[in-house]
PyMOL Python script that loads the backbone (N, CA, C, O; Angstrom):
from pymol import cmd

cmd.read_pdbstr("""\
ATOM      1  N   MET A   1     -18.917  15.839 -14.030  1.00  0.00           N
ATOM      2  CA  MET A   1     -18.166  14.728 -13.463  1.00  0.00           C
ATOM      3  C   MET A   1     -17.273  15.260 -12.558  1.00  0.00           C
ATOM      4  O   MET A   1     -16.647  16.298 -12.772  1.00  0.00           O
ATOM      5  N   LEU A   2     -17.162  14.414 -11.276  1.00  0.00           N
ATOM      6  CA  LEU A   2     -16.217  15.064 -10.096  1.00  0.00           C
ATOM      7  C   LEU A   2     -15.098  14.389 -10.910  1.00  0.00           C
ATOM      8  O   LEU A   2     -15.086  13.297 -11.479  1.00  0.00           O
ATOM      9  N   LYS A   3     -13.827  15.694 -10.766  1.00  0.00           N
ATOM     10  CA  LYS A   3     -12.483  15.166 -10.984  1.00  0.00           C
ATOM     11  C   LYS A   3     -11.965  14.271  -9.506  1.00  0.00           C
ATOM     12  O   LYS A   3     -12.051  14.598  -8.322  1.00  0.00           O
ATOM     13  N   ARG A   4     -11.362  12.926 -10.212  1.00  0.00           N
ATOM     14  CA  ARG A   4     -10.718  12.202  -9.039  1.00  0.00           C
ATOM     15  C   ARG A   4      -9.321  12.826  -8.601  1.00  0.00           C
ATOM     16  O   ARG A   4      -8.476  13.158  -9.432  1.00  0.00           O
ATOM     17  N   ARG A   5      -9.175  12.937  -7.445  1.00  0.00           N
ATOM     18  CA  ARG A   5      -7.916  13.355  -6.728  1.00  0.00           C
ATOM     19  C   ARG A   5      -7.185  12.056  -6.085  1.00  0.00           C
ATOM     20  O   ARG A   5      -7.473  11.711  -4.939  1.00  0.00           O
ATOM     21  N   ILE A   6      -6.168  11.301  -6.906  1.00  0.00           N
ATOM     22  CA  ILE A   6      -5.504  10.290  -6.278  1.00  0.00           C
ATOM     23  C   ILE A   6      -4.034  10.470  -5.419  1.00  0.00           C
ATOM     24  O   ILE A   6      -3.008  10.740  -6.043  1.00  0.00           O
ATOM     25  N   ALA A   7      -4.026  10.352  -4.396  1.00  0.00           N
ATOM     26  CA  ALA A   7      -2.806  10.367  -3.498  1.00  0.00           C
ATOM     27  C   ALA A   7      -1.711   9.486  -4.117  1.00  0.00           C
ATOM     28  O   ALA A   7      -1.815   8.274  -4.306  1.00  0.00           O
ATOM     29  N   PRO A   8      -0.662  10.241  -4.405  1.00  0.00           N
ATOM     30  CA  PRO A   8       0.817   9.190  -4.721  1.00  0.00           C
ATOM     31  C   PRO A   8       1.041   8.547  -3.319  1.00  0.00           C
ATOM     32  O   PRO A   8       0.938   9.183  -2.270  1.00  0.00           O
ATOM     33  N   LEU A   9       1.355   7.231  -3.404  1.00  0.00           N
ATOM     34  CA  LEU A   9       1.667   6.620  -2.422  1.00  0.00           C
ATOM     35  C   LEU A   9       3.194   5.818  -2.745  1.00  0.00           C
ATOM     36  O   LEU A   9       3.351   5.345  -3.871  1.00  0.00           O
ATOM     37  N   SER A  10       4.263   5.695  -1.751  1.00  0.00           N
ATOM     38  CA  SER A  10       5.593   5.198  -1.838  1.00  0.00           C
ATOM     39  C   SER A  10       5.518   4.059  -2.335  1.00  0.00           C
ATOM     40  O   SER A  10       4.488   3.461  -2.646  1.00  0.00           O
ATOM     41  N   GLY A  11       6.895   3.613  -2.458  1.00  0.00           N
ATOM     42  CA  GLY A  11       7.064   2.241  -3.046  1.00  0.00           C
ATOM     43  C   GLY A  11       7.284   1.238  -1.526  1.00  0.00           C
ATOM     44  O   GLY A  11       7.088   0.024  -1.562  1.00  0.00           O
ATOM     45  N   SER A  12       7.536   1.662  -0.768  1.00  0.00           N
ATOM     46  CA  SER A  12       7.561   1.192   0.696  1.00  0.00           C
ATOM     47  C   SER A  12       5.996   0.557   1.002  1.00  0.00           C
ATOM     48  O   SER A  12       5.792  -0.641   1.198  1.00  0.00           O
ATOM     49  N   PHE A  13       5.027   1.527   1.000  1.00  0.00           N
ATOM     50  CA  PHE A  13       3.849   1.147   1.250  1.00  0.00           C
ATOM     51  C   PHE A  13       3.304  -0.037   0.512  1.00  0.00           C
ATOM     52  O   PHE A  13       2.543  -0.756   1.158  1.00  0.00           O
ATOM     53  N   MET A  14       3.628  -0.452  -1.061  1.00  0.00           N
ATOM     54  CA  MET A  14       3.438  -1.499  -1.699  1.00  0.00           C
ATOM     55  C   MET A  14       4.002  -2.982  -1.144  1.00  0.00           C
ATOM     56  O   MET A  14       3.414  -4.054  -1.002  1.00  0.00           O
ATOM     57  N   ILE A  15       5.590  -2.530  -0.856  1.00  0.00           N
ATOM     58  CA  ILE A  15       6.135  -3.752  -0.469  1.00  0.00           C
ATOM     59  C   ILE A  15       5.779  -4.211   0.838  1.00  0.00           C
ATOM     60  O   ILE A  15       5.954  -5.380   1.180  1.00  0.00           O
ATOM     61  N   THR A  16       5.133  -3.063   1.815  1.00  0.00           N
ATOM     62  CA  THR A  16       4.689  -3.530   3.162  1.00  0.00           C
ATOM     63  C   THR A  16       3.255  -4.303   2.760  1.00  0.00           C
ATOM     64  O   THR A  16       3.016  -5.331   3.393  1.00  0.00           O
ATOM     65  N   ALA A  17       2.438  -3.940   1.903  1.00  0.00           N
ATOM     66  CA  ALA A  17       1.448  -4.702   1.528  1.00  0.00           C
ATOM     67  C   ALA A  17       1.536  -6.317   1.226  1.00  0.00           C
ATOM     68  O   ALA A  17       0.927  -7.267   1.717  1.00  0.00           O
ATOM     69  N   ILE A  18       2.599  -6.222   0.161  1.00  0.00           N
ATOM     70  CA  ILE A  18       3.354  -7.602  -0.262  1.00  0.00           C
ATOM     71  C   ILE A  18       3.592  -8.409   0.508  1.00  0.00           C
ATOM     72  O   ILE A  18       3.159  -9.558   0.422  1.00  0.00           O
ATOM     73  N   LEU A  19       4.402  -7.948   1.515  1.00  0.00           N
ATOM     74  CA  LEU A  19       5.133  -9.007   2.821  1.00  0.00           C
ATOM     75  C   LEU A  19       3.884  -9.019   3.755  1.00  0.00           C
ATOM     76  O   LEU A  19       3.519 -10.088   4.246  1.00  0.00           O
ATOM     77  N   GLY A  20       3.240  -7.893   4.005  1.00  0.00           N
ATOM     78  CA  GLY A  20       2.030  -8.295   5.152  1.00  0.00           C
ATOM     79  C   GLY A  20       1.171  -9.373   4.465  1.00  0.00           C
ATOM     80  O   GLY A  20       1.071 -10.435   5.080  1.00  0.00           O
ATOM     81  N   PHE A  21       0.528  -9.259   3.265  1.00  0.00           N
ATOM     82  CA  PHE A  21      -0.195 -10.531   2.934  1.00  0.00           C
ATOM     83  C   PHE A  21       0.511 -11.797   2.835  1.00  0.00           C
ATOM     84  O   PHE A  21      -0.008 -12.816   3.289  1.00  0.00           O
ATOM     85  N   LEU A  22       1.607 -11.815   2.302  1.00  0.00           N
ATOM     86  CA  LEU A  22       2.611 -13.017   2.408  1.00  0.00           C
ATOM     87  C   LEU A  22       2.211 -14.017   3.949  1.00  0.00           C
ATOM     88  O   LEU A  22       1.718 -15.123   4.172  1.00  0.00           O
ATOM     89  N   ILE A  23       2.751 -12.889   4.756  1.00  0.00           N
ATOM     90  CA  ILE A  23       3.023 -13.236   6.203  1.00  0.00           C
ATOM     91  C   ILE A  23       1.610 -13.859   6.678  1.00  0.00           C
ATOM     92  O   ILE A  23       1.444 -14.981   7.156  1.00  0.00           O
ATOM     93  N   SER A  24       0.684 -12.927   6.451  1.00  0.00           N
ATOM     94  CA  SER A  24      -0.897 -13.189   7.066  1.00  0.00           C
ATOM     95  C   SER A  24      -1.191 -14.364   6.382  1.00  0.00           C
ATOM     96  O   SER A  24      -1.866 -15.108   7.093  1.00  0.00           O
ATOM     97  N   THR A  25      -0.902 -14.922   5.050  1.00  0.00           N
ATOM     98  CA  THR A  25      -1.628 -16.031   4.796  1.00  0.00           C
ATOM     99  C   THR A  25      -0.779 -17.492   4.852  1.00  0.00           C
ATOM    100  O   THR A  25      -1.279 -18.609   4.983  1.00  0.00           O
ATOM    101  N   VAL A  26       0.679 -17.147   4.712  1.00  0.00           N
ATOM    102  CA  VAL A  26       1.595 -18.296   5.504  1.00  0.00           C
ATOM    103  C   VAL A  26       1.564 -18.372   6.592  1.00  0.00           C
ATOM    104  O   VAL A  26       1.259 -19.512   6.942  1.00  0.00           O
ATOM    105  N   TYR A  27       1.733 -17.704   7.392  1.00  0.00           N
ATOM    106  CA  TYR A  27       2.144 -17.890   8.847  1.00  0.00           C
ATOM    107  C   TYR A  27       0.818 -17.506   9.978  1.00  0.00           C
ATOM    108  O   TYR A  27       0.802 -18.187  11.003  1.00  0.00           O
ATOM    109  N   ILE A  28      -0.235 -16.483   9.818  1.00  0.00           N
ATOM    110  CA  ILE A  28      -1.075 -16.198  10.375  1.00  0.00           C
ATOM    111  C   ILE A  28      -2.576 -17.157  10.097  1.00  0.00           C
ATOM    112  O   ILE A  28      -3.049 -17.736  11.074  1.00  0.00           O
ATOM    113  N   PHE A  29      -2.975 -17.229   9.320  1.00  0.00           N
ATOM    114  CA  PHE A  29      -3.876 -17.832   8.780  1.00  0.00           C
ATOM    115  C   PHE A  29      -4.304 -19.383   9.056  1.00  0.00           C
ATOM    116  O   PHE A  29      -5.468 -19.781   9.116  1.00  0.00           O
ATOM    117  N   PRO A  30      -3.157 -20.161   9.207  1.00  0.00           N
ATOM    118  CA  PRO A  30      -3.244 -21.694   9.707  1.00  0.00           C
ATOM    119  C   PRO A  30      -3.425 -21.665  10.985  1.00  0.00           C
ATOM    120  O   PRO A  30      -4.239 -22.493  11.393  1.00  0.00           O
ATOM    121  N   ARG A  31      -2.863 -20.881  11.887  1.00  0.00           N
ATOM    122  CA  ARG A  31      -3.117 -20.834  13.316  1.00  0.00           C
ATOM    123  C   ARG A  31      -4.351 -20.062  13.857  1.00  0.00           C
ATOM    124  O   ARG A  31      -4.865 -20.328  14.944  1.00  0.00           O
ATOM    125  N   SER A  32      -4.780 -19.103  13.036  1.00  0.00           N
ATOM    126  CA  SER A  32      -6.066 -18.524  13.428  1.00  0.00           C
ATOM    127  C   SER A  32      -6.657 -17.840  12.275  1.00  0.00           C
ATOM    128  O   SER A  32      -6.306 -16.764  11.792  1.00  0.00           O
ATOM    129  N   ASN A  33      -7.617 -18.628  11.898  1.00  0.00           N
ATOM    130  CA  ASN A  33      -8.603 -18.305  10.749  1.00  0.00           C
ATOM    131  C   ASN A  33      -9.085 -16.799  10.695  1.00  0.00           C
ATOM    132  O   ASN A  33      -8.904 -16.077   9.714  1.00  0.00           O
ATOM    133  N   PRO A  34      -9.636 -16.458  11.707  1.00  0.00           N
ATOM    134  CA  PRO A  34     -10.585 -15.108  11.546  1.00  0.00           C
ATOM    135  C   PRO A  34      -9.261 -13.874  11.721  1.00  0.00           C
ATOM    136  O   PRO A  34      -9.298 -12.751  11.217  1.00  0.00           O
ATOM    137  N   TRP A  35      -8.362 -14.321  12.396  1.00  0.00           N
ATOM    138  CA  TRP A  35      -7.101 -13.302  12.044  1.00  0.00           C
ATOM    139  C   TRP A  35      -6.474 -13.247  10.816  1.00  0.00           C
ATOM    140  O   TRP A  35      -6.240 -12.228  10.166  1.00  0.00           O
ATOM    141  N   GLY A  36      -6.237 -14.277  10.556  1.00  0.00           N
ATOM    142  CA  GLY A  36      -5.634 -14.224   9.202  1.00  0.00           C
ATOM    143  C   GLY A  36      -6.464 -13.942   8.169  1.00  0.00           C
ATOM    144  O   GLY A  36      -5.925 -13.258   7.300  1.00  0.00           O
ATOM    145  N   LEU A  37      -7.420 -14.191   8.000  1.00  0.00           N
ATOM    146  CA  LEU A  37      -8.620 -13.704   6.713  1.00  0.00           C
ATOM    147  C   LEU A  37      -8.421 -12.170   6.922  1.00  0.00           C
ATOM    148  O   LEU A  37      -7.903 -11.378   6.135  1.00  0.00           O
ATOM    149  N   ALA A  38      -8.966 -11.918   8.196  1.00  0.00           N
ATOM    150  CA  ALA A  38      -8.804 -10.143   8.314  1.00  0.00           C
ATOM    151  C   ALA A  38      -7.495  -9.564   7.826  1.00  0.00           C
ATOM    152  O   ALA A  38      -7.477  -8.737   6.914  1.00  0.00           O
ATOM    153  N   LEU A  39      -6.362 -10.008   8.450  1.00  0.00           N
ATOM    154  CA  LEU A  39      -5.211  -9.020   7.859  1.00  0.00           C
ATOM    155  C   LEU A  39      -4.957  -9.241   6.423  1.00  0.00           C
ATOM    156  O   LEU A  39      -4.645  -8.240   5.778  1.00  0.00           O
ATOM    157  N   SER A  40      -5.047 -10.569   5.695  1.00  0.00           N
ATOM    158  CA  SER A  40      -5.102 -10.576   4.187  1.00  0.00           C
ATOM    159  C   SER A  40      -6.037  -9.961   3.459  1.00  0.00           C
ATOM    160  O   SER A  40      -5.873  -9.799   2.250  1.00  0.00           O
ATOM    161  N   VAL A  41      -7.289  -9.482   4.188  1.00  0.00           N
ATOM    162  CA  VAL A  41      -7.758  -8.874   3.322  1.00  0.00           C
ATOM    163  C   VAL A  41      -7.680  -7.566   3.453  1.00  0.00           C
ATOM    164  O   VAL A  41      -8.202  -6.902   2.557  1.00  0.00           O
ATOM    165  N   LEU A  42      -7.019  -6.854   4.583  1.00  0.00           N
ATOM    166  CA  LEU A  42      -6.647  -5.578   4.675  1.00  0.00           C
ATOM    167  C   LEU A  42      -5.150  -5.420   4.275  1.00  0.00           C
ATOM    168  O   LEU A  42      -4.809  -4.239   4.338  1.00  0.00           O
ATOM    169  N   PHE A  43      -4.352  -6.099   3.959  1.00  0.00           N
ATOM    170  CA  PHE A  43      -3.194  -6.123   3.139  1.00  0.00           C
ATOM    171  C   PHE A  43      -3.737  -6.008   1.473  1.00  0.00           C
ATOM    172  O   PHE A  43      -3.413  -5.141   0.661  1.00  0.00           O
ATOM    173  N   ALA A  44      -4.438  -6.891   1.317  1.00  0.00           N
ATOM    174  CA  ALA A  44      -4.887  -7.028  -0.151  1.00  0.00           C
ATOM    175  C   ALA A  44      -5.565  -5.460  -0.391  1.00  0.00           C
ATOM    176  O   ALA A  44      -5.283  -4.876  -1.438  1.00  0.00           O
ATOM    177  N   ALA A  45      -6.128  -5.050   0.235  1.00  0.00           N
ATOM    178  CA  ALA A  45      -6.790  -3.764   0.113  1.00  0.00           C
ATOM    179  C   ALA A  45      -5.969  -2.852  -0.375  1.00  0.00           C
ATOM    180  O   ALA A  45      -6.151  -2.203  -1.405  1.00  0.00           O
ATOM    181  N   MET A  46      -4.494  -2.748   0.806  1.00  0.00           N
ATOM    182  CA  MET A  46      -3.572  -2.066   0.596  1.00  0.00           C
ATOM    183  C   MET A  46      -2.833  -2.157  -0.656  1.00  0.00           C
ATOM    184  O   MET A  46      -2.551  -1.111  -1.239  1.00  0.00           O
ATOM    185  N   PHE A  47      -2.489  -3.277  -1.136  1.00  0.00           N
ATOM    186  CA  PHE A  47      -2.007  -3.638  -2.344  1.00  0.00           C
ATOM    187  C   PHE A  47      -2.703  -2.938  -3.566  1.00  0.00           C
ATOM    188  O   PHE A  47      -2.139  -2.247  -4.414  1.00  0.00           O
ATOM    189  N   ALA A  48      -4.478  -3.355  -3.469  1.00  0.00           N
ATOM    190  CA  ALA A  48      -5.099  -2.304  -4.379  1.00  0.00           C
ATOM    191  C   ALA A  48      -5.075  -0.584  -4.597  1.00  0.00           C
ATOM    192  O   ALA A  48      -5.083   0.079  -5.634  1.00  0.00           O
ATOM    193  N   ALA A  49      -5.041  -0.162  -3.119  1.00  0.00           N
ATOM    194  CA  ALA A  49      -4.588   1.051  -3.109  1.00  0.00           C
ATOM    195  C   ALA A  49      -3.379   1.691  -3.960  1.00  0.00           C
ATOM    196  O   ALA A  49      -3.352   2.670  -4.707  1.00  0.00           O
ATOM    197  N   ALA A  50      -2.471   0.848  -3.601  1.00  0.00           N
ATOM    198  CA  ALA A  50      -1.021   1.150  -4.251  1.00  0.00           C
ATOM    199  C   ALA A  50      -1.042   0.692  -5.752  1.00  0.00           C
ATOM    200  O   ALA A  50      -0.183   1.241  -6.442  1.00  0.00           O
ATOM    201  N   MET A  51      -1.757  -0.098  -6.315  1.00  0.00           N
ATOM    202  CA  MET A  51      -2.003  -0.211  -7.781  1.00  0.00           C
ATOM    203  C   MET A  51      -2.741   0.900  -8.326  1.00  0.00           C
ATOM    204  O   MET A  51      -2.591   1.124  -9.527  1.00  0.00           O
ATOM    205  N   ILE A  52      -3.521   1.644  -7.647  1.00  0.00           N
ATOM    206  CA  ILE A  52      -4.485   2.552  -7.964  1.00  0.00           C
ATOM    207  C   ILE A  52      -3.523   3.862  -8.108  1.00  0.00           C
ATOM    208  O   ILE A  52      -3.449   4.688  -9.017  1.00  0.00           O
ATOM    209  N   SER A  53      -3.043   3.784  -7.276  1.00  0.00           N
ATOM    210  CA  SER A  53      -1.994   5.350  -6.880  1.00  0.00           C
ATOM    211  C   SER A  53      -0.816   5.146  -8.135  1.00  0.00           C
ATOM    212  O   SER A  53      -0.543   6.149  -8.794  1.00  0.00           O
ATOM    213  N   THR A  54      -0.127   3.853  -8.457  1.00  0.00           N
ATOM    214  CA  THR A  54       0.617   3.801  -9.312  1.00  0.00           C
ATOM    215  C   THR A  54       0.057   3.846 -10.634  1.00  0.00           C
ATOM    216  O   THR A  54       0.795   3.994 -11.608  1.00  0.00           O
ATOM    217  N   THR A  55      -1.211   3.729 -10.749  1.00  0.00           N
ATOM    218  CA  THR A  55      -1.647   3.663 -12.691  1.00  0.00           C
ATOM    219  C   THR A  55      -1.884   5.013 -12.515  1.00  0.00           C
ATOM    220  O   THR A  55      -1.349   5.687 -13.395  1.00  0.00           O
ATOM    221  N   TYR A  56      -2.581   5.732 -11.576  1.00  0.00           N
ATOM    222  CA  TYR A  56      -3.583   6.859 -11.600  1.00  0.00           C
ATOM    223  C   TYR A  56      -2.933   8.278 -11.288  1.00  0.00           C
ATOM    224  O   TYR A  56      -3.212   9.268 -11.964  1.00  0.00           O
ATOM    225  N   ALA A  57      -2.056   8.307 -10.230  1.00  0.00           N
ATOM    226  CA  ALA A  57      -1.547   9.416  -9.458  1.00  0.00           C
ATOM    227  C   ALA A  57      -0.622  10.161 -10.717  1.00  0.00           C
ATOM    228  O   ALA A  57      -0.046   9.602 -11.650  1.00  0.00           O
ATOM    229  N   PRO A  58      -0.694  11.506 -10.415  1.00  0.00           N
ATOM    230  CA  PRO A  58      -0.167  12.370 -11.088  1.00  0.00           C
ATOM    231  C   PRO A  58       1.534  12.040 -10.586  1.00  0.00           C
ATOM    232  O   PRO A  58       1.974  11.837  -9.454  1.00  0.00           O
ATOM    233  N   LEU A  59       2.189  12.078 -11.808  1.00  0.00           N
ATOM    234  CA  LEU A  59       3.886  11.912 -11.748  1.00  0.00           C
ATOM    235  C   LEU A  59       4.300  13.035 -11.064  1.00  0.00           C
ATOM    236  O   LEU A  59       5.196  12.679 -10.298  1.00  0.00           O
ATOM    237  N   GLU A  60       4.070  14.320 -10.955  1.00  0.00           N
ATOM    238  CA  GLU A  60       4.458  15.049 -10.296  1.00  0.00           C
ATOM    239  C   GLU A  60       4.779  15.331  -8.993  1.00  0.00           C
ATOM    240  O   GLU A  60       5.756  15.793  -8.405  1.00  0.00           O
ATOM    241  N   ALA A  61       3.275  14.772  -8.594  1.00  0.00           N
ATOM    242  CA  ALA A  61       2.871  14.558  -7.252  1.00  0.00           C
ATOM    243  C   ALA A  61       3.922  13.720  -6.290  1.00  0.00           C
ATOM    244  O   ALA A  61       4.529  14.030  -5.265  1.00  0.00           O
ATOM    245  N   GLU A  62       3.855  12.434  -7.141  1.00  0.00           N
ATOM    246  CA  GLU A  62       4.803  11.223  -6.457  1.00  0.00           C
ATOM    247  C   GLU A  62       5.976  11.728  -5.960  1.00  0.00           C
ATOM    248  O   GLU A  62       6.341  11.615  -4.789  1.00  0.00           O
ATOM    249  N   ILE A  63       6.763  12.466  -7.128  1.00  0.00           N
ATOM    250  CA  ILE A  63       8.097  12.902  -7.202  1.00  0.00           C
ATOM    251  C   ILE A  63       8.128  13.836  -5.853  1.00  0.00           C
ATOM    252  O   ILE A  63       8.929  13.629  -4.941  1.00  0.00           O
ATOM    253  N   ALA A  64       7.157  14.888  -5.838  1.00  0.00           N
ATOM    254  CA  ALA A  64       7.119  15.732  -4.806  1.00  0.00           C
ATOM    255  C   ALA A  64       7.327  15.101  -3.333  1.00  0.00           C
ATOM    256  O   ALA A  64       8.258  15.442  -2.604  1.00  0.00           O
ATOM    257  N   ALA A  65       6.223  14.013  -2.930  1.00  0.00           N
ATOM    258  CA  ALA A  65       6.188  13.320  -2.150  1.00  0.00           C
ATOM    259  C   ALA A  65       7.418  12.447  -2.009  1.00  0.00           C
ATOM    260  O   ALA A  65       7.633  12.357  -0.800  1.00  0.00           O
ATOM    261  N   GLU A  66       8.232  11.832  -2.622  1.00  0.00           N
ATOM    262  CA  GLU A  66       9.418  10.981  -2.259  1.00  0.00           C
ATOM    263  C   GLU A  66      10.629  12.240  -1.888  1.00  0.00           C
ATOM    264  O   GLU A  66      11.401  12.185  -0.930  1.00  0.00           O
ATOM    265  N   ASN A  67      10.568  13.232  -2.792  1.00  0.00           N
ATOM    266  CA  ASN A  67      11.528  14.356  -2.427  1.00  0.00           C
ATOM    267  C   ASN A  67      11.171  14.742  -0.825  1.00  0.00           C
ATOM    268  O   ASN A  67      12.147  14.698  -0.077  1.00  0.00           O
ATOM    269  N   LYS A  68      10.008  15.078  -0.274  1.00  0.00           N
ATOM    270  CA  LYS A  68       9.621  15.558   0.875  1.00  0.00           C
ATOM    271  C   LYS A  68       9.873  14.474   1.917  1.00  0.00           C
ATOM    272  O   LYS A  68      10.311  14.971   2.954  1.00  0.00           O
ATOM    273  N   SER A  69       9.746  13.251   1.964  1.00  0.00           N
ATOM    274  CA  SER A  69      10.300  12.179   2.819  1.00  0.00           C
ATOM    275  C   SER A  69      11.740  11.987   2.814  1.00  0.00           C
ATOM    276  O   SER A  69      12.230  11.589   3.871  1.00  0.00           O
ATOM    277  N   LYS A  70      12.472  12.183   1.877  1.00  0.00           N
ATOM    278  CA  LYS A  70      13.671  12.162   1.797  1.00  0.00           C
ATOM    279  C   LYS A  70      14.359  13.269   2.906  1.00  0.00           C
ATOM    280  O   LYS A  70      15.085  12.999   3.862  1.00  0.00           O
ATOM    281  N   LYS A  71      13.911  14.520   2.478  1.00  0.00           N
ATOM    282  CA  LYS A  71      14.239  15.894   3.248  1.00  0.00           C
ATOM    283  C   LYS A  71      13.828  15.833   4.632  1.00  0.00           C
ATOM    284  O   LYS A  71      14.480  16.495   5.439  1.00  0.00           O
ATOM    285  N   ALA A  72      12.855  15.148   5.032  1.00  0.00           N
ATOM    286  CA  ALA A  72      12.625  14.798   6.477  1.00  0.00           C
ATOM    287  C   ALA A  72      13.340  13.679   7.188  1.00  0.00           C
ATOM    288  O   ALA A  72      13.322  13.674   8.419  1.00  0.00           O
ATOM    289  N   LYS A  73      13.953  12.752   6.539  1.00  0.00           N
ATOM    290  CA  LYS A  73      15.005  11.788   7.200  1.00  0.00           C
ATOM    291  C   LYS A  73      15.943  12.382   7.570  1.00  0.00           C
ATOM    292  O   LYS A  73      16.500  11.919   8.565  1.00  0.00           O
ATOM    293  N   LYS A  74      16.549  13.708   6.913  1.00  0.00           N
ATOM    294  CA  LYS A  74      17.962  14.242   7.302  1.00  0.00           C
ATOM    295  C   LYS A  74      17.699  15.182   8.261  1.00  0.00           C
ATOM    296  O   LYS A  74      18.623  15.804   8.786  1.00  0.00           O
TER     297      LYS A  74
END
""", "prot")
cmd.dss("prot")
cmd.show_as("cartoon", "prot")
cmd.util.cbc("prot")
cmd.orient("prot")
């Protein structure tokens, strides 16, 4: 059986997915159904990826990714 390698995603990725989905369904979908549906599906997939990452990614890798992003900002 193949070993799964799940990448750790940051918390801002999940926040972006949630806000993007809400904006897509509330503001964009009533104005343009195709664009609203496409963006809603995209942000729902992002949210699913964030949930999988939160559940199955190794904790050490997530901590290292957060520290790396904080060092890059300095």
